[in-house]
PDB file of N, CA, C, O and CB in Angstrom:
ATOM      1  N   MET A   1       7.183  -8.100  10.484  1.00  0.00           N
ATOM      2  CA  MET A   1       7.188  -7.051   9.507  1.00  0.00           C
ATOM      3  C   MET A   1       7.100  -5.731  10.247  1.00  0.00           C
ATOM      4  O   MET A   1       6.317  -5.583  11.186  1.00  0.00           O
ATOM      5  CB  MET A   1       6.035  -7.217   8.492  1.00  0.00           C
ATOM      6  N   VAL A   2       7.904  -4.780   9.821  1.00  0.00           N
ATOM      7  CA  VAL A   2       7.878  -3.442  10.394  1.00  0.00           C
ATOM      8  C   VAL A   2       7.328  -2.485   9.339  1.00  0.00           C
ATOM      9  O   VAL A   2       7.835  -2.422   8.219  1.00  0.00           O
ATOM     10  CB  VAL A   2       9.303  -3.001  10.876  1.00  0.00           C
ATOM     11  N   ILE A   3       6.291  -1.744   9.709  1.00  0.00           N
ATOM     12  CA  ILE A   3       5.661  -0.796   8.790  1.00  0.00           C
ATOM     13  C   ILE A   3       5.874   0.611   9.337  1.00  0.00           C
ATOM     14  O   ILE A   3       5.253   0.988  10.331  1.00  0.00           O
ATOM     15  CB  ILE A   3       4.131  -1.105   8.607  1.00  0.00           C
ATOM     16  N   PRO A   4       6.752   1.397   8.697  1.00  0.00           N
ATOM     17  CA  PRO A   4       6.944   2.779   9.148  1.00  0.00           C
ATOM     18  C   PRO A   4       5.826   3.673   8.603  1.00  0.00           C
ATOM     19  O   PRO A   4       5.477   3.601   7.425  1.00  0.00           O
ATOM     20  CB  PRO A   4       8.332   3.313   8.697  1.00  0.00           C
ATOM     21  N   LEU A   5       5.279   4.503   9.466  1.00  0.00           N
ATOM     22  CA  LEU A   5       4.213   5.417   9.071  1.00  0.00           C
ATOM     23  C   LEU A   5       4.642   6.847   9.378  1.00  0.00           C
ATOM     24  O   LEU A   5       4.727   7.250  10.539  1.00  0.00           O
ATOM     25  CB  LEU A   5       2.882   5.071   9.797  1.00  0.00           C
ATOM     26  N   THR A   6       4.906   7.597   8.332  1.00  0.00           N
ATOM     27  CA  THR A   6       5.259   9.007   8.498  1.00  0.00           C
ATOM     28  C   THR A   6       4.408   9.839   7.557  1.00  0.00           C
ATOM     29  O   THR A   6       3.877   9.331   6.569  1.00  0.00           O
ATOM     30  CB  THR A   6       6.774   9.247   8.229  1.00  0.00           C
ATOM     31  N   THR A   7       4.283  11.096   7.863  1.00  0.00           N
ATOM     32  CA  THR A   7       3.485  11.982   7.011  1.00  0.00           C
ATOM     33  C   THR A   7       4.301  12.542   5.850  1.00  0.00           C
ATOM     34  O   THR A   7       3.763  13.283   5.028  1.00  0.00           O
ATOM     35  CB  THR A   7       2.912  13.127   7.838  1.00  0.00           C
ATOM     36  N   GLN A   8       5.581  12.206   5.765  1.00  0.00           N
ATOM     37  CA  GLN A   8       6.428  12.730   4.701  1.00  0.00           C
ATOM     38  C   GLN A   8       6.044  12.178   3.329  1.00  0.00           C
ATOM     39  O   GLN A   8       6.115  12.898   2.333  1.00  0.00           O
ATOM     40  CB  GLN A   8       7.879  12.409   4.994  1.00  0.00           C
ATOM     41  N   HIS A   9       5.644  10.930   3.267  1.00  0.00           N
ATOM     42  CA  HIS A   9       5.249  10.311   1.998  1.00  0.00           C
ATOM     43  C   HIS A   9       3.730  10.144   1.990  1.00  0.00           C
ATOM     44  O   HIS A   9       3.203   9.038   2.102  1.00  0.00           O
ATOM     45  CB  HIS A   9       5.966   8.928   1.792  1.00  0.00           C
ATOM     46  N   TYR A  10       3.063  11.256   1.857  1.00  0.00           N
ATOM     47  CA  TYR A  10       1.610  11.317   1.993  1.00  0.00           C
ATOM     48  C   TYR A  10       0.890  10.400   1.013  1.00  0.00           C
ATOM     49  O   TYR A  10      -0.139   9.822   1.363  1.00  0.00           O
ATOM     50  CB  TYR A  10       1.135  12.734   1.797  1.00  0.00           C
ATOM     51  N   THR A  11       1.404  10.253  -0.201  1.00  0.00           N
ATOM     52  CA  THR A  11       0.718   9.445  -1.211  1.00  0.00           C
ATOM     53  C   THR A  11       0.714   7.964  -0.862  1.00  0.00           C
ATOM     54  O   THR A  11      -0.116   7.216  -1.378  1.00  0.00           O
ATOM     55  CB  THR A  11       1.367   9.645  -2.563  1.00  0.00           C
ATOM     56  N   MET A  12       1.618   7.529  -0.004  1.00  0.00           N
ATOM     57  CA  MET A  12       1.668   6.120   0.394  1.00  0.00           C
ATOM     58  C   MET A  12       0.726   5.813   1.552  1.00  0.00           C
ATOM     59  O   MET A  12       0.571   4.648   1.919  1.00  0.00           O
ATOM     60  CB  MET A  12       3.085   5.738   0.775  1.00  0.00           C
ATOM     61  N   LEU A  13       0.102   6.818   2.130  1.00  0.00           N
ATOM     62  CA  LEU A  13      -0.797   6.611   3.258  1.00  0.00           C
ATOM     63  C   LEU A  13      -2.195   6.306   2.739  1.00  0.00           C
ATOM     64  O   LEU A  13      -3.045   7.190   2.639  1.00  0.00           O
ATOM     65  CB  LEU A  13      -0.814   7.850   4.189  1.00  0.00           C
ATOM     66  N   ALA A  14      -2.412   5.049   2.413  1.00  0.00           N
ATOM     67  CA  ALA A  14      -3.704   4.603   1.899  1.00  0.00           C
ATOM     68  C   ALA A  14      -4.131   3.351   2.652  1.00  0.00           C
ATOM     69  O   ALA A  14      -3.300   2.519   3.017  1.00  0.00           O
ATOM     70  CB  ALA A  14      -3.636   4.332   0.368  1.00  0.00           C
ATOM     71  N   ARG A  15      -5.421   3.225   2.879  1.00  0.00           N
ATOM     72  CA  ARG A  15      -5.949   2.102   3.648  1.00  0.00           C
ATOM     73  C   ARG A  15      -5.594   0.764   3.018  1.00  0.00           C
ATOM     74  O   ARG A  15      -5.246  -0.179   3.729  1.00  0.00           O
ATOM     75  CB  ARG A  15      -7.452   2.223   3.783  1.00  0.00           C
ATOM     76  N   ASN A  16      -5.678   0.665   1.685  1.00  0.00           N
ATOM     77  CA  ASN A  16      -5.394  -0.613   1.050  1.00  0.00           C
ATOM     78  C   ASN A  16      -3.927  -1.015   1.195  1.00  0.00           C
ATOM     79  O   ASN A  16      -3.633  -2.201   1.338  1.00  0.00           O
ATOM     80  CB  ASN A  16      -5.770  -0.555  -0.417  1.00  0.00           C
ATOM     81  N   LEU A  17      -3.005  -0.062   1.163  1.00  0.00           N
ATOM     82  CA  LEU A  17      -1.590  -0.382   1.347  1.00  0.00           C
ATOM     83  C   LEU A  17      -1.293  -0.780   2.793  1.00  0.00           C
ATOM     84  O   LEU A  17      -0.500  -1.687   3.044  1.00  0.00           O
ATOM     85  CB  LEU A  17      -0.721   0.813   0.942  1.00  0.00           C
ATOM     86  N   LEU A  18      -1.929  -0.100   3.730  1.00  0.00           N
ATOM     87  CA  LEU A  18      -1.763  -0.460   5.138  1.00  0.00           C
ATOM     88  C   LEU A  18      -2.307  -1.865   5.395  1.00  0.00           C
ATOM     89  O   LEU A  18      -1.662  -2.667   6.069  1.00  0.00           O
ATOM     90  CB  LEU A  18      -2.474   0.566   6.047  1.00  0.00           C
ATOM     91  N   TYR A  19      -3.474  -2.158   4.868  1.00  0.00           N
ATOM     92  CA  TYR A  19      -4.075  -3.485   5.020  1.00  0.00           C
ATOM     93  C   TYR A  19      -3.177  -4.568   4.419  1.00  0.00           C
ATOM     94  O   TYR A  19      -2.978  -5.620   5.025  1.00  0.00           O
ATOM     95  CB  TYR A  19      -5.463  -3.522   4.359  1.00  0.00           C
ATOM     96  N   THR A  20      -2.643  -4.310   3.240  1.00  0.00           N
ATOM     97  CA  THR A  20      -1.759  -5.282   2.590  1.00  0.00           C
ATOM     98  C   THR A  20      -0.526  -5.539   3.445  1.00  0.00           C
ATOM     99  O   THR A  20      -0.132  -6.690   3.637  1.00  0.00           O
ATOM    100  CB  THR A  20      -1.341  -4.786   1.192  1.00  0.00           C
ATOM    101  N   GLY A  21       0.078  -4.487   3.956  1.00  0.00           N
ATOM    102  CA  GLY A  21       1.253  -4.654   4.805  1.00  0.00           C
ATOM    103  C   GLY A  21       0.958  -5.427   6.070  1.00  0.00           C
ATOM    104  O   GLY A  21       1.750  -6.268   6.495  1.00  0.00           O
ATOM    105  N   MET A  22      -0.188  -5.140   6.673  1.00  0.00           N
ATOM    106  CA  MET A  22      -0.539  -5.813   7.926  1.00  0.00           C
ATOM    107  C   MET A  22      -0.893  -7.281   7.714  1.00  0.00           C
ATOM    108  O   MET A  22      -0.624  -8.110   8.583  1.00  0.00           O
ATOM    109  CB  MET A  22      -1.703  -5.100   8.591  1.00  0.00           C
ATOM    110  N   THR A  23      -1.478  -7.606   6.600  1.00  0.00           N
ATOM    111  CA  THR A  23      -1.864  -9.003   6.367  1.00  0.00           C
ATOM    112  C   THR A  23      -0.717  -9.845   5.832  1.00  0.00           C
ATOM    113  O   THR A  23      -0.817 -11.072   5.829  1.00  0.00           O
ATOM    114  CB  THR A  23      -3.024  -9.065   5.400  1.00  0.00           C
ATOM    115  N   ARG A  24       0.367  -9.228   5.381  1.00  0.00           N
ATOM    116  CA  ARG A  24       1.521  -9.982   4.874  1.00  0.00           C
ATOM    117  C   ARG A  24       2.413 -10.497   6.003  1.00  0.00           C
ATOM    118  O   ARG A  24       3.178 -11.442   5.811  1.00  0.00           O
ATOM    119  CB  ARG A  24       2.342  -9.108   3.931  1.00  0.00           C
ATOM    120  N   GLY A  25       2.315  -9.884   7.166  1.00  0.00           N
ATOM    121  CA  GLY A  25       3.141 -10.315   8.293  1.00  0.00           C
ATOM    122  C   GLY A  25       2.723 -11.698   8.764  1.00  0.00           C
ATOM    123  O   GLY A  25       1.547 -11.916   9.056  1.00  0.00           O
ATOM    124  N   LYS A  26       3.644 -12.622   8.845  1.00  0.00           N
ATOM    125  CA  LYS A  26       3.331 -14.002   9.213  1.00  0.00           C
ATOM    126  C   LYS A  26       3.186 -14.178  10.721  1.00  0.00           C
ATOM    127  O   LYS A  26       2.237 -14.814  11.179  1.00  0.00           O
ATOM    128  CB  LYS A  26       4.406 -14.935   8.692  1.00  0.00           C
ATOM    129  N   GLN A  27       4.126 -13.615  11.506  1.00  0.00           N
ATOM    130  CA  GLN A  27       4.093 -13.811  12.950  1.00  0.00           C
ATOM    131  C   GLN A  27       3.879 -12.519  13.727  1.00  0.00           C
ATOM    132  O   GLN A  27       3.163 -12.500  14.728  1.00  0.00           O
ATOM    133  CB  GLN A  27       5.366 -14.456  13.400  1.00  0.00           C
ATOM    134  N   LEU A  28       4.501 -11.441  13.263  1.00  0.00           N
ATOM    135  CA  LEU A  28       4.463 -10.197  14.018  1.00  0.00           C
ATOM    136  C   LEU A  28       4.453  -9.012  13.064  1.00  0.00           C
ATOM    137  O   LEU A  28       5.203  -8.981  12.087  1.00  0.00           O
ATOM    138  CB  LEU A  28       5.660 -10.105  14.982  1.00  0.00           C
ATOM    139  N   VAL A  29       3.605  -8.047  13.352  1.00  0.00           N
ATOM    140  CA  VAL A  29       3.564  -6.799  12.585  1.00  0.00           C
ATOM    141  C   VAL A  29       3.743  -5.658  13.574  1.00  0.00           C
ATOM    142  O   VAL A  29       3.022  -5.565  14.568  1.00  0.00           O
ATOM    143  CB  VAL A  29       2.215  -6.650  11.772  1.00  0.00           C
ATOM    144  N   VAL A  30       4.712  -4.791  13.294  1.00  0.00           N
ATOM    145  CA  VAL A  30       4.991  -3.643  14.157  1.00  0.00           C
ATOM    146  C   VAL A  30       4.761  -2.377  13.345  1.00  0.00           C
ATOM    147  O   VAL A  30       5.396  -2.166  12.312  1.00  0.00           O
ATOM    148  CB  VAL A  30       6.452  -3.692  14.727  1.00  0.00           C
ATOM    149  N   LEU A  31       3.853  -1.540  13.819  1.00  0.00           N
ATOM    150  CA  LEU A  31       3.633  -0.232  13.211  1.00  0.00           C
ATOM    151  C   LEU A  31       4.459   0.778  13.995  1.00  0.00           C
ATOM    152  O   LEU A  31       4.354   0.858  15.219  1.00  0.00           O
ATOM    153  CB  LEU A  31       2.104   0.158  13.200  1.00  0.00           C
ATOM    154  N   THR A  32       5.272   1.538  13.296  1.00  0.00           N
ATOM    155  CA  THR A  32       6.104   2.536  13.954  1.00  0.00           C
ATOM    156  C   THR A  32       5.937   3.867  13.227  1.00  0.00           C
ATOM    157  O   THR A  32       5.789   3.903  12.006  1.00  0.00           O
ATOM    158  CB  THR A  32       7.600   2.094  13.980  1.00  0.00           C
ATOM    159  N   GLY A  33       5.962   4.943  13.980  1.00  0.00           N
ATOM    160  CA  GLY A  33       5.806   6.255  13.360  1.00  0.00           C
ATOM    161  C   GLY A  33       4.816   7.108  14.119  1.00  0.00           C
ATOM    162  O   GLY A  33       4.712   7.027  15.343  1.00  0.00           O
ATOM    163  N   ARG A  34       4.089   7.929  13.378  1.00  0.00           N
ATOM    164  CA  ARG A  34       3.174   8.895  13.976  1.00  0.00           C
ATOM    165  C   ARG A  34       1.738   8.404  13.941  1.00  0.00           C
ATOM    166  O   ARG A  34       1.297   7.797  12.965  1.00  0.00           O
ATOM    167  CB  ARG A  34       3.279  10.227  13.264  1.00  0.00           C
ATOM    168  N   ARG A  35       1.019   8.674  15.015  1.00  0.00           N
ATOM    169  CA  ARG A  35      -0.405   8.309  15.067  1.00  0.00           C
ATOM    170  C   ARG A  35      -1.199   9.067  14.007  1.00  0.00           C
ATOM    171  O   ARG A  35      -2.167   8.548  13.451  1.00  0.00           O
ATOM    172  CB  ARG A  35      -0.987   8.594  16.467  1.00  0.00           C
ATOM    173  N   LYS A  36      -0.787  10.280  13.741  1.00  0.00           N
ATOM    174  CA  LYS A  36      -1.463  11.089  12.724  1.00  0.00           C
ATOM    175  C   LYS A  36      -1.375  10.406  11.358  1.00  0.00           C
ATOM    176  O   LYS A  36      -2.350  10.397  10.606  1.00  0.00           O
ATOM    177  CB  LYS A  36      -0.845  12.508  12.656  1.00  0.00           C
ATOM    178  N   ALA A  37      -0.216   9.836  11.037  1.00  0.00           N
ATOM    179  CA  ALA A  37      -0.045   9.139   9.759  1.00  0.00           C
ATOM    180  C   ALA A  37      -0.945   7.911   9.697  1.00  0.00           C
ATOM    181  O   ALA A  37      -1.525   7.620   8.651  1.00  0.00           O
ATOM    182  CB  ALA A  37       1.427   8.730   9.554  1.00  0.00           C
ATOM    183  N   LEU A  38      -1.065   7.190  10.806  1.00  0.00           N
ATOM    184  CA  LEU A  38      -1.960   6.030  10.849  1.00  0.00           C
ATOM    185  C   LEU A  38      -3.402   6.467  10.633  1.00  0.00           C
ATOM    186  O   LEU A  38      -4.139   5.826   9.885  1.00  0.00           O
ATOM    187  CB  LEU A  38      -1.822   5.282  12.193  1.00  0.00           C
ATOM    188  N   ALA A  39      -3.806   7.546  11.278  1.00  0.00           N
ATOM    189  CA  ALA A  39      -5.178   8.051  11.114  1.00  0.00           C
ATOM    190  C   ALA A  39      -5.444   8.463   9.670  1.00  0.00           C
ATOM    191  O   ALA A  39      -6.525   8.204   9.141  1.00  0.00           O
ATOM    192  CB  ALA A  39      -5.427   9.245  12.051  1.00  0.00           C
ATOM    193  N   ILE A  40      -4.482   9.092   9.039  1.00  0.00           N
ATOM    194  CA  ILE A  40      -4.636   9.493   7.637  1.00  0.00           C
ATOM    195  C   ILE A  40      -4.798   8.269   6.752  1.00  0.00           C
ATOM    196  O   ILE A  40      -5.651   8.246   5.864  1.00  0.00           O
ATOM    197  CB  ILE A  40      -3.427  10.330   7.173  1.00  0.00           C
ATOM    198  N   ALA A  41      -3.973   7.241   6.996  1.00  0.00           N
ATOM    199  CA  ALA A  41      -4.029   6.026   6.182  1.00  0.00           C
ATOM    200  C   ALA A  41      -5.365   5.311   6.346  1.00  0.00           C
ATOM    201  O   ALA A  41      -5.933   4.829   5.366  1.00  0.00           O
ATOM    202  CB  ALA A  41      -2.883   5.083   6.553  1.00  0.00           C
ATOM    203  N   VAL A  42      -5.869   5.238   7.566  1.00  0.00           N
ATOM    204  CA  VAL A  42      -7.136   4.554   7.815  1.00  0.00           C
ATOM    205  C   VAL A  42      -8.295   5.304   7.169  1.00  0.00           C
ATOM    206  O   VAL A  42      -9.211   4.680   6.633  1.00  0.00           O
ATOM    207  CB  VAL A  42      -7.379   4.407   9.323  1.00  0.00           C
ATOM    208  N   LYS A  43      -8.267   6.617   7.212  1.00  0.00           N
ATOM    209  CA  LYS A  43      -9.348   7.424   6.637  1.00  0.00           C
ATOM    210  C   LYS A  43      -9.292   7.474   5.114  1.00  0.00           C
ATOM    211  O   LYS A  43     -10.312   7.697   4.463  1.00  0.00           O
ATOM    212  CB  LYS A  43      -9.293   8.835   7.192  1.00  0.00           C
ATOM    213  N   ASN A  44      -8.113   7.270   4.547  1.00  0.00           N
ATOM    214  CA  ASN A  44      -7.940   7.395   3.104  1.00  0.00           C
ATOM    215  C   ASN A  44      -8.296   6.074   2.415  1.00  0.00           C
ATOM    216  O   ASN A  44      -7.439   5.216   2.209  1.00  0.00           O
ATOM    217  CB  ASN A  44      -6.487   7.810   2.765  1.00  0.00           C
ATOM    218  N   GLY A  45      -9.567   5.930   2.066  1.00  0.00           N
ATOM    219  CA  GLY A  45     -10.030   4.710   1.415  1.00  0.00           C
ATOM    220  C   GLY A  45     -10.040   4.786  -0.099  1.00  0.00           C
ATOM    221  O   GLY A  45     -10.369   3.807  -0.769  1.00  0.00           O
ATOM    222  N   ALA A  46      -9.687   5.930  -0.640  1.00  0.00           N
ATOM    223  CA  ALA A  46      -9.702   6.102  -2.097  1.00  0.00           C
ATOM    224  C   ALA A  46      -8.479   5.428  -2.712  1.00  0.00           C
ATOM    225  O   ALA A  46      -7.341   5.785  -2.409  1.00  0.00           O
ATOM    226  CB  ALA A  46      -9.737   7.608  -2.474  1.00  0.00           C
ATOM    227  N   ALA A  47      -8.725   4.467  -3.564  1.00  0.00           N
ATOM    228  CA  ALA A  47      -7.626   3.789  -4.259  1.00  0.00           C
ATOM    229  C   ALA A  47      -7.246   4.600  -5.490  1.00  0.00           C
ATOM    230  O   ALA A  47      -8.104   5.016  -6.270  1.00  0.00           O
ATOM    231  CB  ALA A  47      -8.022   2.332  -4.658  1.00  0.00           C
ATOM    232  N   ARG A  48      -5.952   4.814  -5.647  1.00  0.00           N
ATOM    233  CA  ARG A  48      -5.484   5.571  -6.808  1.00  0.00           C
ATOM    234  C   ARG A  48      -5.349   4.653  -8.002  1.00  0.00           C
ATOM    235  O   ARG A  48      -5.073   3.462  -7.859  1.00  0.00           O
ATOM    236  CB  ARG A  48      -4.142   6.263  -6.512  1.00  0.00           C
ATOM    237  N   ARG A  49      -5.544   5.208  -9.161  1.00  0.00           N
ATOM    238  CA  ARG A  49      -5.392   4.460 -10.407  1.00  0.00           C
ATOM    239  C   ARG A  49      -3.923   4.160 -10.620  1.00  0.00           C
ATOM    240  O   ARG A  49      -3.072   5.038 -10.471  1.00  0.00           O
ATOM    241  CB  ARG A  49      -5.976   5.244 -11.614  1.00  0.00           C
ATOM    242  N   ARG A  50      -3.628   2.918 -10.969  1.00  0.00           N
ATOM    243  CA  ARG A  50      -2.245   2.509 -11.195  1.00  0.00           C
ATOM    244  C   ARG A  50      -1.997   2.374 -12.687  1.00  0.00           C
ATOM    245  O   ARG A  50      -2.846   1.870 -13.422  1.00  0.00           O
ATOM    246  CB  ARG A  50      -1.931   1.181 -10.467  1.00  0.00           C
ATOM    247  N   TYR A  51      -0.856   2.816 -13.121  1.00  0.00           N
ATOM    248  CA  TYR A  51      -0.478   2.759 -14.525  1.00  0.00           C
ATOM    249  C   TYR A  51       0.734   1.839 -14.684  1.00  0.00           C
ATOM    250  O   TYR A  51       1.832   2.294 -15.003  1.00  0.00           O
ATOM    251  CB  TYR A  51      -0.172   4.179 -15.074  1.00  0.00           C
ATOM    252  N   SER A  52       0.523   0.554 -14.461  1.00  0.00           N
ATOM    253  CA  SER A  52       1.632  -0.392 -14.494  1.00  0.00           C
ATOM    254  C   SER A  52       1.811  -1.039 -15.865  1.00  0.00           C
ATOM    255  O   SER A  52       2.817  -1.707 -16.106  1.00  0.00           O
ATOM    256  CB  SER A  52       1.422  -1.463 -13.451  1.00  0.00           C
ATOM    257  N   LEU A  53       0.852  -0.849 -16.762  1.00  0.00           N
ATOM    258  CA  LEU A  53       0.875  -1.462 -18.093  1.00  0.00           C
ATOM    259  C   LEU A  53       0.865  -2.985 -18.025  1.00  0.00           C
ATOM    260  O   LEU A  53       1.254  -3.654 -18.983  1.00  0.00           O
ATOM    261  CB  LEU A  53       2.099  -0.994 -18.861  1.00  0.00           C
ATOM    262  N   LEU A  54       0.420  -3.535 -16.893  1.00  0.00           N
ATOM    263  CA  LEU A  54       0.408  -4.987 -16.718  1.00  0.00           C
ATOM    264  C   LEU A  54      -0.477  -5.667 -17.753  1.00  0.00           C
ATOM    265  O   LEU A  54      -0.087  -6.681 -18.332  1.00  0.00           O
ATOM    266  CB  LEU A  54      -0.065  -5.347 -15.316  1.00  0.00           C
ATOM    267  N   ARG A  55      -1.651  -5.124 -17.987  1.00  0.00           N
ATOM    268  CA  ARG A  55      -2.569  -5.746 -18.942  1.00  0.00           C
ATOM    269  C   ARG A  55      -1.958  -5.844 -20.341  1.00  0.00           C
ATOM    270  O   ARG A  55      -2.033  -6.887 -20.990  1.00  0.00           O
ATOM    271  CB  ARG A  55      -3.875  -4.958 -19.001  1.00  0.00           C
ATOM    272  N   SER A  56      -1.357  -4.751 -20.794  1.00  0.00           N
ATOM    273  CA  SER A  56      -0.761  -4.761 -22.135  1.00  0.00           C
ATOM    274  C   SER A  56       0.441  -5.706 -22.199  1.00  0.00           C
ATOM    275  O   SER A  56       0.655  -6.367 -23.215  1.00  0.00           O
ATOM    276  CB  SER A  56      -0.334  -3.339 -22.542  1.00  0.00           C
ATOM    277  N   ARG A  57       1.211  -5.771 -21.138  1.00  0.00           N
ATOM    278  CA  ARG A  57       2.360  -6.683 -21.121  1.00  0.00           C
ATOM    279  C   ARG A  57       1.911  -8.138 -21.130  1.00  0.00           C
ATOM    280  O   ARG A  57       2.520  -8.975 -21.796  1.00  0.00           O
ATOM    281  CB  ARG A  57       3.238  -6.416 -19.893  1.00  0.00           C
ATOM    282  N   LEU A  58       0.855  -8.436 -20.398  1.00  0.00           N
ATOM    283  CA  LEU A  58       0.337  -9.808 -20.396  1.00  0.00           C
ATOM    284  C   LEU A  58      -0.258 -10.167 -21.744  1.00  0.00           C
ATOM    285  O   LEU A  58      -0.072 -11.286 -22.223  1.00  0.00           O
ATOM    286  CB  LEU A  58      -0.713  -9.985 -19.299  1.00  0.00           C
ATOM    287  N   CYS A  59      -0.968  -9.241 -22.361  1.00  0.00           N
ATOM    288  CA  CYS A  59      -1.548  -9.507 -23.673  1.00  0.00           C
ATOM    289  C   CYS A  59      -0.454  -9.744 -24.707  1.00  0.00           C
ATOM    290  O   CYS A  59      -0.584 -10.629 -25.553  1.00  0.00           O
ATOM    291  CB  CYS A  59      -2.448  -8.343 -24.109  1.00  0.00           C
ATOM    292  N   ASP A  60       0.609  -8.973 -24.648  1.00  0.00           N
ATOM    293  CA  ASP A  60       1.725  -9.169 -25.579  1.00  0.00           C
ATOM    294  C   ASP A  60       2.396 -10.514 -25.351  1.00  0.00           C
ATOM    295  O   ASP A  60       2.838 -11.152 -26.307  1.00  0.00           O
ATOM    296  CB  ASP A  60       2.751  -8.041 -25.435  1.00  0.00           C
ATOM    297  N   THR A  61       2.478 -10.951 -24.113  1.00  0.00           N
ATOM    298  CA  THR A  61       3.112 -12.222 -23.790  1.00  0.00           C
ATOM    299  C   THR A  61       2.301 -13.392 -24.339  1.00  0.00           C
ATOM    300  O   THR A  61       2.872 -14.342 -24.876  1.00  0.00           O
ATOM    301  CB  THR A  61       3.284 -12.361 -22.278  1.00  0.00           C
ATOM    302  N   PHE A  62       0.988 -13.334 -24.210  1.00  0.00           N
ATOM    303  CA  PHE A  62       0.144 -14.433 -24.638  1.00  0.00           C
ATOM    304  C   PHE A  62      -0.111 -14.456 -26.142  1.00  0.00           C
ATOM    305  O   PHE A  62      -0.624 -15.450 -26.657  1.00  0.00           O
ATOM    306  CB  PHE A  62      -1.154 -14.368 -23.916  1.00  0.00           C
ATOM    307  N   ARG A  63       0.228 -13.403 -26.849  1.00  0.00           N
ATOM    308  CA  ARG A  63       0.039 -13.371 -28.309  1.00  0.00           C
ATOM    309  C   ARG A  63       1.145 -14.111 -29.044  1.00  0.00           C
ATOM    310  O   ARG A  63       0.990 -14.434 -30.221  1.00  0.00           O
ATOM    311  CB  ARG A  63      -0.025 -11.931 -28.802  1.00  0.00           C
ATOM    312  N   MET A  64       2.251 -14.382 -28.378  1.00  0.00           N
ATOM    313  CA  MET A  64       3.401 -15.017 -29.056  1.00  0.00           C
ATOM    314  C   MET A  64       3.085 -16.393 -29.524  1.00  0.00           C
ATOM    315  O   MET A  64       3.940 -17.058 -30.108  1.00  0.00           O
ATOM    316  CB  MET A  64       4.594 -15.073 -28.148  1.00  0.00           C
TER     317      MET A  64
END
């Protein structure tokens, strides 16, 4: 798995996303990009609220 790290997409630099990418690699994980972006991602432990509507979609599915 190749994980590009750039400062251009600042909102994607989050510790939980980096961890997920690194743990999904089966044999090899390659981080490419800027060290500054990696440092930002590691320091950014705040998880953002997601608005995927998954709960409402699942509830609608099970009500049928």
